[in-house]
MOPAC internal coordinates of N, CA, C and O (Angstrom, degrees):
PM7 1SCF
backbone

  N    0.0000 0     0.00 0     0.00 0    0    0    0
  C    1.4489 1     0.00 0     0.00 0    1    0    0
  C    1.5238 1   108.97 1     0.00 0    2    1    0
  O    1.2310 1   120.88 1  -104.14 1    3    2    1
  N    1.3211 1   115.92 1    75.86 1    3    2    1
  C    1.4637 1   123.54 1   175.65 1    5    3    2
  C    1.5197 1   113.54 1    54.25 1    6    5    3
  O    1.2310 1   119.85 1  -157.49 1    7    6    5
  N    1.3228 1   117.89 1    22.51 1    7    6    5
  C    1.4622 1   122.22 1   175.48 1    9    7    6
  C    1.5295 1   112.52 1    51.60 1   10    9    7
  O    1.2310 1   120.39 1  -132.57 1   11   10    9
  N    1.3128 1   116.87 1    47.43 1   11   10    9
  C    1.4620 1   122.80 1   179.02 1   13   11   10
  C    1.5173 1   108.56 1   -94.09 1   14   13   11
  O    1.2310 1   120.55 1   -44.80 1   15   14   13
  N    1.3392 1   116.56 1   135.20 1   15   14   13
  C    1.4620 1   118.87 1   175.69 1   17   15   14
  C    1.5208 1   111.00 1  -137.12 1   18   17   15
  O    1.2310 1   120.53 1     1.34 1   19   18   17
  N    1.3071 1   116.59 1  -178.66 1   19   18   17
  C    1.4646 1   123.63 1  -162.53 1   21   19   18
  C    1.5287 1   116.96 1   -64.69 1   22   21   19
  O    1.2310 1   118.78 1   168.11 1   23   22   21
  N    1.3190 1   119.92 1   -11.89 1   23   22   21
  C    1.4690 1   118.10 1   177.98 1   25   23   22
  C    1.5310 1   112.29 1  -105.18 1   26   25   23
  O    1.2310 1   120.38 1  -165.40 1   27   26   25
  N    1.3195 1   116.88 1    14.60 1   27   26   25
  C    1.4623 1   121.15 1  -175.86 1   29   27   26
  C    1.5275 1   112.59 1  -105.76 1   30   29   27
  O    1.2310 1   121.63 1   -29.55 1   31   30   29
  N    1.3236 1   114.49 1   150.45 1   31   30   29
  C    1.4676 1   122.00 1   175.82 1   33   31   30
  C    1.5258 1   108.98 1  -104.76 1   34   33   31
  O    1.2310 1   121.48 1   -39.18 1   35   34   33
  N    1.3406 1   114.77 1   140.82 1   35   34   33
  C    1.4590 1   121.40 1   179.86 1   37   35   34
  C    1.5249 1   108.57 1  -123.62 1   38   37   35
  O    1.2310 1   120.70 1   -43.49 1   39   38   37
  N    1.3165 1   116.27 1   136.51 1   39   38   37
  C    1.4599 1   122.63 1   176.39 1   41   39   38
  C    1.5162 1   108.44 1  -119.56 1   42   41   39
  O    1.2310 1   120.49 1   -49.13 1   43   42   41
  N    1.3320 1   116.67 1   130.87 1   43   42   41
  C    1.4607 1   122.17 1   176.71 1   45   43   42
  C    1.5244 1   109.05 1  -116.56 1   46   45   43
  O    1.2310 1   120.90 1   -68.41 1   47   46   45
  N    1.3338 1   115.88 1   111.59 1   47   46   45
  C    1.4657 1   121.34 1   175.65 1   49   47   46
  C    1.5166 1   108.70 1   -90.15 1   50   49   47
  O    1.2310 1   120.57 1   -39.13 1   51   50   49
  N    1.3061 1   116.52 1   140.87 1   51   50   49
  C    1.4591 1   122.30 1  -176.00 1   53   51   50
  C    1.5326 1   108.53 1    60.46 1   54   53   51
  O    1.2310 1   120.67 1  -132.40 1   55   54   53
  N    1.3238 1   116.33 1    47.60 1   55   54   53
  C    1.4659 1   122.27 1  -168.58 1   57   55   54
  C    1.5183 1   114.87 1   -71.87 1   58   57   55
  O    1.2310 1   119.59 1   163.39 1   59   58   57
  N    1.3181 1   118.39 1   -16.61 1   59   58   57
  C    1.4605 1   119.13 1  -178.00 1   61   59   58
  C    1.5151 1   110.84 1    57.76 1   62   61   59
  O    1.2310 1   120.52 1    50.96 1   63   62   61
  N    1.3262 1   116.62 1  -129.04 1   63   62   61
  C    1.4692 1   121.62 1  -178.47 1   65   63   62
  C    1.5273 1   112.16 1   -94.19 1   66   65   63
  O    1.2310 1   120.18 1  -172.49 1   67   66   65
  N    1.3395 1   117.27 1     7.51 1   67   66   65
  C    1.4587 1   121.10 1   176.90 1   69   67   66
  C    1.5129 1   115.24 1    93.14 1   70   69   67
  O    1.2310 1   119.97 1  -168.74 1   71   70   69
  N    1.3182 1   117.66 1    11.26 1   71   70   69
  C    1.4681 1   121.90 1  -175.85 1   73   71   70
  C    1.5221 1   112.84 1   -53.05 1   74   73   71
  O    1.2310 1   120.05 1   134.04 1   75   74   73
  N    1.3127 1   117.52 1   -45.96 1   75   74   73
  C    1.4649 1   120.58 1  -177.19 1   77   75   74
  C    1.5232 1   112.83 1   -86.95 1   78   77   75
  O    1.2310 1   119.76 1   151.51 1   79   78   77
  N    1.3183 1   118.07 1   -28.49 1   79   78   77
  C    1.4631 1   120.26 1  -172.90 1   81   79   78
  C    1.5186 1   114.81 1   -90.49 1   82   81   79
  O    1.2310 1   119.35 1   148.59 1   83   82   81
  N    1.3148 1   118.85 1   -31.41 1   83   82   81
  C    1.4673 1   119.22 1  -175.86 1   85   83   82
  C    1.5286 1   113.36 1   -59.29 1   86   85   83
  O    1.2310 1   118.58 1   143.18 1   87   86   85
  N    1.3416 1   120.31 1   -36.82 1   87   86   85
  C    1.4709 1   118.09 1   174.60 1   89   87   86
  C    1.5368 1   113.07 1   -59.44 1   90   89   87
  O    1.2310 1   120.13 1   147.33 1   91   90   89
  N    1.3381 1   117.36 1   -32.67 1   91   90   89
  C    1.4677 1   120.34 1   176.68 1   93   91   90
  C    1.5257 1   111.41 1   -69.91 1   94   93   91
  O    1.2310 1   120.42 1   147.91 1   95   94   93
  N    1.3226 1   116.81 1   -32.09 1   95   94   93
  C    1.4699 1   120.58 1  -179.92 1   97   95   94
  C    1.5208 1   111.13 1   -62.34 1   98   97   95
  O    1.2310 1   120.38 1   149.00 1   99   98   97
  N    1.3082 1   116.88 1   -31.00 1   99   98   97
  C    1.4715 1   120.40 1   179.55 1  101   99   98
  C    1.5212 1   111.68 1   -65.49 1  102  101   99
  O    1.2310 1   120.17 1   155.21 1  103  102  101
  N    1.3321 1   117.28 1   -24.79 1  103  102  101
  C    1.4611 1   120.98 1  -176.07 1  105  103  102
  C    1.5197 1   114.09 1  -110.15 1  106  105  103
  O    1.2310 1   119.84 1   169.40 1  107  106  105
  N    1.3321 1   117.91 1   -10.60 1  107  106  105
  C    1.4626 1   120.28 1  -174.79 1  109  107  106
  C    1.5222 1   111.93 1  -106.23 1  110  109  107
  O    1.2310 1   121.15 1   -10.28 1  111  110  109
  N    1.3074 1   115.40 1   169.72 1  111  110  109
  C    1.4622 1   121.18 1   177.47 1  113  111  110
  C    1.5170 1   110.69 1   -71.73 1  114  113  111
  O    1.2310 1   120.85 1   139.53 1  115  114  113
  N    1.3296 1   115.98 1   -40.47 1  115  114  113
  C    1.4529 1   120.54 1  -172.68 1  117  115  114
  C    1.5273 1   109.53 1  -155.04 1  118  117  115
  O    1.2310 1   121.24 1   -36.29 1  119  118  117
  N    1.3262 1   115.24 1   143.71 1  119  118  117
  C    1.4567 1   121.34 1   176.81 1  121  119  118
  C    1.5186 1   109.05 1  -130.16 1  122  121  119
  O    1.2310 1   120.81 1   -48.50 1  123  122  121
  N    1.3232 1   116.06 1   131.50 1  123  122  121
  C    1.4613 1   121.50 1   172.85 1  125  123  122
  C    1.5207 1   107.54 1  -119.62 1  126  125  123
  O    1.2310 1   120.88 1   -47.74 1  127  126  125
  N    1.3294 1   115.91 1   132.26 1  127  126  125
  C    1.4561 1   122.05 1   175.76 1  129  127  126
  C    1.5140 1   110.02 1  -117.12 1  130  129  127
  O    1.2310 1   120.59 1   -43.29 1  131  130  129
  N    1.3237 1   116.49 1   136.71 1  131  130  129
  C    1.4646 1   122.28 1   178.26 1  133  131  130
  C    1.5227 1   108.10 1  -122.02 1  134  133  131
  O    1.2310 1   121.18 1   -50.10 1  135  134  133
  N    1.3178 1   115.34 1   129.90 1  135  134  133
  C    1.4686 1   122.15 1  -178.64 1  137  135  134
  C    1.5202 1   107.87 1  -151.42 1  138  137  135
  O    1.2310 1   120.20 1   -38.45 1  139  138  137
  N    1.3213 1   117.23 1   141.55 1  139  138  137
  C    1.4606 1   120.63 1  -177.88 1  141  139  138
  C    1.5342 1   112.56 1   -83.00 1  142  141  139
  O    1.2310 1   119.93 1   160.48 1  143  142  141
  N    1.3308 1   117.75 1   -19.52 1  143  142  141
  C    1.4653 1   121.75 1  -177.51 1  145  143  142
  C    1.5329 1   109.43 1   -89.60 1  146  145  143
  O    1.2310 1   120.72 1   -68.66 1  147  146  145
  N    1.3166 1   116.22 1   111.34 1  147  146  145
  C    1.4673 1   121.07 1  -174.26 1  149  147  146
  C    1.5248 1   113.03 1   -60.46 1  150  149  147
  O    1.2310 1   119.41 1   139.57 1  151  150  149
  N    1.3267 1   118.74 1   -40.43 1  151  150  149
  C    1.4680 1   120.34 1   179.49 1  153  151  150
  C    1.5277 1   111.53 1   -62.31 1  154  153  151
  O    1.2310 1   120.26 1   145.72 1  155  154  153
  N    1.3187 1   117.12 1   -34.28 1  155  154  153
  C    1.4669 1   120.41 1   176.48 1  157  155  154
  C    1.5226 1   110.87 1   -66.04 1  158  157  155
  O    1.2310 1   120.34 1   139.48 1  159  158  157
  N    1.3262 1   116.95 1   -40.52 1  159  158  157
  C    1.4655 1   120.75 1   178.38 1  161  159  158
  C    1.5247 1   110.20 1   -64.15 1  162  161  159
  O    1.2310 1   120.16 1   138.22 1  163  162  161
  N    1.3173 1   117.30 1   -41.78 1  163  162  161
  C    1.4701 1   120.39 1   177.55 1  165  163  162
  C    1.5222 1   110.33 1   -60.37 1  166  165  163
  O    1.2310 1   120.16 1   139.46 1  167  166  165
  N    1.3222 1   117.30 1   -40.54 1  167  166  165
  C    1.4656 1   121.05 1   177.47 1  169  167  166
  C    1.5246 1   111.52 1   -68.45 1  170  169  167
  O    1.2310 1   119.96 1   141.39 1  171  170  169
  N    1.3267 1   117.68 1   -38.61 1  171  170  169
  C    1.4687 1   120.98 1   178.13 1  173  171  170
  C    1.5262 1   110.36 1   -62.01 1  174  173  171
  O    1.2310 1   120.55 1   136.96 1  175  174  173
  N    1.3159 1   116.56 1   -43.04 1  175  174  173
  C    1.4706 1   120.16 1   178.04 1  177  175  174
  C    1.5219 1   110.72 1   -62.59 1  178  177  175
  O    1.2310 1   120.79 1   136.52 1  179  178  177
  N    1.3287 1   116.09 1   -43.48 1  179  178  177
  C    1.4632 1   119.95 1   178.97 1  181  179  178
  C    1.5385 1   110.37 1   -63.55 1  182  181  179
  O    1.2310 1   120.19 1   137.14 1  183  182  181
  N    1.3261 1   117.25 1   -42.86 1  183  182  181
  C    1.4610 1   121.03 1   178.44 1  185  183  182
  C    1.5260 1   111.42 1   -61.12 1  186  185  183
  O    1.2310 1   120.31 1   139.18 1  187  186  185
  N    1.3163 1   117.01 1   -40.82 1  187  186  185
  C    1.4677 1   120.52 1   178.04 1  189  187  186
  C    1.5241 1   110.39 1   -63.45 1  190  189  187
  O    1.2310 1   120.29 1   134.98 1  191  190  189
  N    1.3186 1   117.06 1   -45.02 1  191  190  189
  C    1.4691 1   121.42 1   179.80 1  193  191  190
  C    1.5206 1   110.64 1   -62.73 1  194  193  191
  O    1.2310 1   120.38 1   134.32 1  195  194  193
  N    1.3273 1   116.89 1   -45.68 1  195  194  193
  C    1.4658 1   120.99 1  -179.43 1  197  195  194
  C    1.5219 1   112.41 1   -64.10 1  198  197  195
  O    1.2310 1   120.28 1   156.64 1  199  198  197
  N    1.3238 1   117.07 1   -23.36 1  199  198  197
  C    1.4647 1   121.53 1   177.78 1  201  199  198
  C    1.5229 1   112.76 1   -97.56 1  202  201  199
  O    1.2310 1   120.23 1  -170.61 1  203  202  201
  N    1.3261 1   117.17 1     9.39 1  203  202  201
  C    1.4588 1   121.53 1   176.11 1  205  203  202
  C    1.5180 1   114.39 1    69.39 1  206  205  203
  O    1.2310 1   119.84 1  -152.37 1  207  206  205
  N    1.3183 1   117.91 1    27.63 1  207  206  205
  C    1.4637 1   121.76 1  -178.06 1  209  207  206
  C    1.5200 1   109.79 1   -97.61 1  210  209  207
  O    1.2310 1   120.75 1   -59.85 1  211  210  209
  N    1.3183 1   116.18 1   120.15 1  211  210  209
  C    1.4675 1   120.42 1  -179.96 1  213  211  210
  C    1.5275 1   112.15 1  -113.37 1  214  213  211
  O    1.2310 1   120.46 1  -167.11 1  215  214  213
  N    1.3177 1   116.73 1    12.89 1  215  214  213
  C    1.4630 1   121.55 1  -179.48 1  217  215  214
  C    1.5279 1   111.64 1  -112.06 1  218  217  215
  O    1.2310 1   120.73 1  -154.27 1  219  218  217
  N    1.3342 1   116.21 1    25.73 1  219  218  217
  C    1.4569 1   120.58 1  -177.92 1  221  219  218
  C    1.5218 1   111.41 1  -115.20 1  222  221  219
  O    1.2310 1   121.47 1   -30.52 1  223  222  221
  N    1.3265 1   114.79 1   149.48 1  223  222  221
  C    1.4639 1   121.50 1   174.03 1  225  223  222
  C    1.5221 1   106.89 1  -141.27 1  226  225  223
  O    1.2310 1   120.77 1   -54.76 1  227  226  225
  N    1.3146 1   116.13 1   125.24 1  227  226  225
  C    1.4595 1   121.15 1  -179.57 1  229  227  226
  C    1.5178 1   109.43 1  -117.82 1  230  229  227
  O    1.2310 1   120.63 1   -47.64 1  231  230  229
  N    1.3384 1   116.40 1   132.36 1  231  230  229
  C    1.4639 1   120.09 1  -179.17 1  233  231  230
  C    1.5244 1   110.82 1  -125.13 1  234  233  231
  O    1.2310 1   121.59 1   -39.60 1  235  234  233
  N    1.3244 1   114.56 1   140.40 1  235  234  233
  C    1.4614 1   121.23 1   173.93 1  237  235  234
  C    1.5216 1   107.58 1   -86.71 1  238  237  235
  O    1.2310 1   121.18 1   -66.96 1  239  238  237
  N    1.3294 1   115.35 1   113.04 1  239  238  237
  C    1.4581 1   119.01 1  -178.63 1  241  239  238
  C    1.5181 1   109.50 1  -167.43 1  242  241  239
  O    1.2310 1   120.63 1   -20.18 1  243  242  241
  N    1.3089 1   116.41 1   159.82 1  243  242  241
  C    1.4488 1   122.92 1   168.51 1  245  243  242
  C    1.5301 1   107.29 1   -65.80 1  246  245  243
  O    1.2310 1   120.26 1   -39.13 1  247  246  245
  N    1.3271 1   117.11 1   140.87 1  247  246  245
  C    1.4700 1   120.71 1  -174.77 1  249  247  246
  C    1.5253 1   112.72 1   -55.95 1  250  249  247
  O    1.2310 1   120.00 1   133.87 1  251  250  249
  N    1.3193 1   117.60 1   -46.13 1  251  250  249
  C    1.4711 1   120.18 1  -176.56 1  253  251  250
  C    1.5249 1   111.69 1   -66.45 1  254  253  251
  O    1.2310 1   120.39 1   137.56 1  255  254  253
  N    1.3230 1   116.85 1   -42.44 1  255  254  253
  C    1.4691 1   120.57 1   178.82 1  257  255  254
  C    1.5249 1   110.01 1   -67.80 1  258  257  255
  O    1.2310 1   120.67 1   137.84 1  259  258  257
  N    1.3323 1   116.33 1   -42.16 1  259  258  257
  C    1.4618 1   120.24 1   178.18 1  261  259  258
  C    1.5157 1   112.14 1   -60.94 1  262  261  259
  O    1.2310 1   120.37 1   139.25 1  263  262  261
  N    1.3346 1   116.90 1   -40.75 1  263  262  261
  C    1.4702 1   120.85 1   176.67 1  265  263  262
  C    1.5212 1   111.13 1   -59.65 1  266  265  263
  O    1.2310 1   120.88 1   134.59 1  267  266  265
  N    1.3157 1   115.91 1   -45.41 1  267  266  265
  C    1.4706 1   120.04 1  -178.79 1  269  267  266
  C    1.5223 1   110.82 1   -62.19 1  270  269  267
  O    1.2310 1   120.40 1   132.25 1  271  270  269
  N    1.3299 1   116.84 1   -47.75 1  271  270  269
  C    1.4643 1   120.46 1  -179.85 1  273  271  270
  C    1.5247 1   111.23 1   -63.15 1  274  273  271
  O    1.2310 1   120.52 1   139.47 1  275  274  273
  N    1.3179 1   116.61 1   -40.53 1  275  274  273
  C    1.4595 1   120.73 1  -178.32 1  277  275  274
  C    1.5245 1   111.64 1   -67.99 1  278  277  275
  O    1.2310 1   120.33 1   139.43 1  279  278  277
  N    1.3142 1   116.97 1   -40.57 1  279  278  277
  C    1.4732 1   121.26 1   179.82 1  281  279  278
  C    1.5269 1   110.67 1   -57.93 1  282  281  279
  O    1.2310 1   120.71 1   141.20 1  283  282  281
  N    1.3310 1   116.25 1   -38.80 1  283  282  281
  C    1.4649 1   120.68 1  -178.39 1  285  283  282
  C    1.5279 1   112.65 1   -69.34 1  286  285  283
  O    1.2310 1   119.85 1   150.86 1  287  286  285
  N    1.3243 1   117.89 1   -29.14 1  287  286  285
  C    1.4643 1   120.41 1  -174.87 1  289  287  286
  C    1.5220 1   114.24 1  -109.34 1  290  289  287
  O    1.2310 1   119.80 1   157.94 1  291  290  289
  N    1.3142 1   117.98 1   -22.06 1  291  290  289
  C    1.4618 1   121.05 1  -167.80 1  293  291  290
  C    1.5146 1   113.84 1  -118.41 1  294  293  291
  O    1.2310 1   120.03 1   155.28 1  295  294  293
  N    1.3078 1   117.55 1   -24.72 1  295  294  293
  C    1.4529 1   120.19 1  -175.09 1  297  295  294
  C    1.5212 1   110.80 1    84.76 1  298  297  295
  O    1.2310 1   120.26 1    18.86 1  299  298  297
  N    1.3102 1   117.11 1  -161.14 1  299  298  297
  C    1.4619 1   122.05 1  -176.55 1  301  299  298
  C    1.5171 1   111.28 1   -95.16 1  302  301  299
  O    1.2310 1   120.24 1   -40.25 1  303  302  301
  N    1.3380 1   117.14 1   139.75 1  303  302  301
  C    1.4561 1   119.83 1   176.80 1  305  303  302
  C    1.5251 1   110.90 1   -81.67 1  306  305  303
  O    1.2310 1   120.80 1   -17.20 1  307  306  305
  N    1.3231 1   116.07 1   162.80 1  307  306  305
  C    1.4590 1   120.81 1   172.07 1  309  307  306
  C    1.5277 1   109.52 1   -74.46 1  310  309  307
  O    1.2310 1   121.02 1   138.20 1  311  310  309
  N    1.3376 1   115.65 1   -41.80 1  311  310  309
  C    1.4593 1   121.23 1  -176.16 1  313  311  310
  C    1.5190 1   110.09 1  -127.78 1  314  313  311
  O    1.2310 1   120.88 1   -45.25 1  315  314  313
  N    1.3150 1   115.93 1   134.75 1  315  314  313
  C    1.4566 1   122.44 1   175.18 1  317  315  314
  C    1.5212 1   107.79 1  -116.96 1  318  317  315
  O    1.2310 1   120.60 1   -56.81 1  319  318  317
  N    1.3299 1   116.45 1   123.19 1  319  318  317
  C    1.4607 1   122.78 1   178.16 1  321  319  318
  C    1.5226 1   107.50 1  -107.80 1  322  321  319
  O    1.2310 1   120.35 1   -50.19 1  323  322  321
  N    1.3263 1   116.94 1   129.81 1  323  322  321
  C    1.4664 1   121.48 1   177.40 1  325  323  322
  C    1.5197 1   109.30 1  -124.54 1  326  325  323
  O    1.2310 1   120.70 1   -47.88 1  327  326  325
  N    1.3209 1   116.26 1   132.12 1  327  326  325
  C    1.4561 1   122.82 1   172.21 1  329  327  326
  C    1.5292 1   106.77 1  -135.74 1  330  329  327
  O    1.2310 1   120.54 1  -107.91 1  331  330  329
  N    1.3375 1   116.57 1    72.09 1  331  330  329
  C    1.4654 1   120.25 1  -172.99 1  333  331  330
  C    1.5278 1   112.48 1   -73.63 1  334  333  331
  O    1.2310 1   120.68 1   -10.31 1  335  334  333
  N    1.3416 1   116.30 1   169.69 1  335  334  333
  C    1.4602 1   119.69 1   175.28 1  337  335  334
  C    1.5322 1   110.83 1   -64.80 1  338  337  335
  O    1.2310 1   120.59 1    -7.72 1  339  338  337
  N    1.3175 1   116.47 1   172.28 1  339  338  337
  C    1.4718 1   121.40 1  -176.47 1  341  339  338
  C    1.5299 1   114.13 1   -52.98 1  342  341  339
  O    1.2310 1   120.22 1   146.30 1  343  342  341
  N    1.3169 1   117.18 1   -33.70 1  343  342  341
  C    1.4697 1   119.17 1  -178.86 1  345  343  342
  C    1.5260 1   112.70 1   -81.69 1  346  345  343
  O    1.2310 1   119.56 1  -174.99 1  347  346  345
  N    1.3165 1   118.44 1     5.01 1  347  346  345
  C    1.4567 1   122.33 1   174.52 1  349  347  346
  C    1.5171 1   113.82 1    90.97 1  350  349  347
  O    1.2310 1   121.25 1    -2.09 1  351  350  349
  N    1.3045 1   115.21 1   177.91 1  351  350  349
  C    1.4618 1   121.58 1  -177.00 1  353  351  350
  C    1.5280 1   111.91 1   -76.22 1  354  353  351
  O    1.2310 1   120.22 1   153.65 1  355  354  353
  N    1.3021 1   117.18 1   -26.35 1  355  354  353
  C    1.4658 1   120.68 1  -179.25 1  357  355  354
  C    1.5194 1   111.60 1    93.72 1  358  357  355
  O    1.2310 1   121.19 1   -30.92 1  359  358  357
  N    1.3173 1   115.32 1   149.08 1  359  358  357
  C    1.4609 1   121.28 1  -176.81 1  361  359  358
  C    1.5121 1   114.15 1   -60.76 1  362  361  359
  O    1.2310 1   120.11 1   138.90 1  363  362  361
  N    1.3350 1   117.39 1   -41.10 1  363  362  361
  C    1.4654 1   120.09 1  -178.76 1  365  363  362
  C    1.5238 1   111.04 1   -65.19 1  366  365  363
  O    1.2310 1   120.60 1   138.77 1  367  366  365
  N    1.3336 1   116.46 1   -41.23 1  367  366  365
  C    1.4712 1   119.75 1   178.50 1  369  367  366
  C    1.5242 1   109.70 1   -65.26 1  370  369  367
  O    1.2310 1   120.10 1   136.11 1  371  370  369
  N    1.3285 1   117.41 1   -43.89 1  371  370  369
  C    1.4619 1   120.25 1  -178.93 1  373  371  370
  C    1.5318 1   111.23 1   -63.80 1  374  373  371
  O    1.2310 1   119.99 1   141.03 1  375  374  373
  N    1.3286 1   117.62 1   -38.97 1  375  374  373
  C    1.4713 1   119.51 1   176.23 1  377  375  374
  C    1.5311 1   110.51 1   -65.71 1  378  377  375
  O    1.2310 1   120.41 1   141.29 1  379  378  377
  N    1.3197 1   116.82 1   -38.71 1  379  378  377
  C    1.4728 1   120.48 1   177.27 1  381  379  378
  C    1.5176 1   110.60 1   -62.74 1  382  381  379
  O    1.2310 1   120.55 1   140.08 1  383  382  381
  N    1.3200 1   116.54 1   -39.92 1  383  382  381
  C    1.4667 1   120.70 1   177.71 1  385  383  382
  C    1.5225 1   109.70 1   -62.62 1  386  385  383
  O    1.2310 1   120.49 1   138.40 1  387  386  385
  N    1.3304 1   116.68 1   -41.60 1  387  386  385
  C    1.4607 1   120.67 1   178.51 1  389  387  386
  C    1.5171 1   112.42 1   -59.69 1  390  389  387
  O    1.2310 1   120.51 1   143.37 1  391  390  389
  N    1.3130 1   116.63 1   -36.63 1  391  390  389
  C    1.4720 1   120.86 1   178.64 1  393  391  390
  C    1.5227 1   111.94 1   -81.47 1  394  393  391
  O    1.2310 1   120.59 1   158.13 1  395  394  393
  N    1.3176 1   116.48 1   -21.87 1  395  394  393
  C    1.4591 1   121.31 1  -175.50 1  397  395  394
  C    1.5224 1   111.37 1   -66.75 1  398  397  395
  O    1.2310 1   120.58 1   137.96 1  399  398  397
  N    1.3073 1   116.50 1   -42.04 1  399  398  397
  C    1.4579 1   120.73 1  -179.64 1  401  399  398
  C    1.5128 1   111.31 1    81.38 1  402  401  399
  O    1.2310 1   120.65 1   -60.20 1  403  402  401
  N    1.3001 1   116.35 1   119.80 1  403  402  401
  C    1.4581 1   122.23 1   177.56 1  405  403  402
  C    1.5150 1   108.39 1  -156.85 1  406  405  403
  O    1.2310 1   120.46 1   -22.80 1  407  406  405
  N    1.3120 1   116.72 1   157.20 1  407  406  405
  C    1.4575 1   120.08 1  -179.01 1  409  407  406
  C    1.5259 1   112.70 1   -80.23 1  410  409  407
  O    1.2310 1   120.44 1   139.01 1  411  410  409
  N    1.3429 1   116.75 1   -40.99 1  411  410  409
  C    1.4641 1   120.88 1  -175.86 1  413  411  410
  C    1.5208 1   110.01 1  -137.95 1  414  413  411
  O    1.2310 1   121.31 1   -31.60 1  415  414  413
  N    1.3386 1   115.10 1   148.40 1  415  414  413
  C    1.4582 1   121.82 1   176.84 1  417  415  414
  C    1.5223 1   108.78 1  -130.75 1  418  417  415
  O    1.2310 1   121.11 1   -46.36 1  419  418  417
  N    1.3213 1   115.48 1   133.64 1  419  418  417
  C    1.4625 1   121.83 1   170.46 1  421  419  418
  C    1.5203 1   106.26 1  -114.20 1  422  421  419
  O    1.2310 1   120.50 1   -60.62 1  423  422  421
  N    1.3363 1   116.64 1   119.38 1  423  422  421
  C    1.4627 1   122.03 1  -179.00 1  425  423  422
  C    1.5201 1   107.53 1  -111.13 1  426  425  423
  O    1.2310 1   120.65 1   -65.13 1  427  426  425
  N    1.3194 1   116.37 1   114.87 1  427  426  425
  C    1.4583 1   122.79 1  -179.28 1  429  427  426
  C    1.5242 1   106.90 1  -103.72 1  430  429  427
  O    1.2310 1   120.38 1   -48.63 1  431  430  429
  N    1.3321 1   116.87 1   131.37 1  431  430  429
  C    1.4588 1   118.95 1  -177.28 1  433  431  430
  C    1.5197 1   111.36 1  -139.89 1  434  433  431
  O    1.2310 1   120.76 1   -45.27 1  435  434  433
  N    1.3277 1   116.14 1   134.73 1  435  434  433
  C    1.4560 1   120.86 1   173.21 1  437  435  434
  C    1.5260 1   109.97 1   -90.98 1  438  437  435
  O    1.2310 1   120.24 1   176.95 1  439  438  437
  N    1.3231 1   117.14 1    -3.05 1  439  438  437
  C    1.4622 1   121.95 1  -178.98 1  441  439  438
  C    1.5259 1   109.22 1  -145.37 1  442  441  439
  O    1.2310 1   120.48 1  -110.02 1  443  442  441
  N    1.3601 1   116.68 1    69.98 1  443  442  441
  C    1.4670 1   120.00 1  -173.25 1  445  443  442
  C    1.5164 1   114.47 1   -65.43 1  446  445  443
  O    1.2310 1   120.10 1   180.00 1  447  446  445

């Protein structure tokens, strides 16, 4: 699973309810999920709690703004997971990711 271990940070952009990121939280030091839909974030938090995960933080925010805020307080993650909407992450988000700095990226797409 992307060679993630206990001293690594994982960031999930467009995290939804945490379907793709919560398995990484079990193996990483810390997981942050960013999603613009508040009900999805509430479900992601509930899913983390129900799975006994206390190393997760989920924020309701636009991906680009969330990246900027996170970079200032958290630094760069080891792994970045993206599962954007059908129209993609968008050029501004992708440029922000390029400036963010990360070791690995997993891009999940229902419309490649």
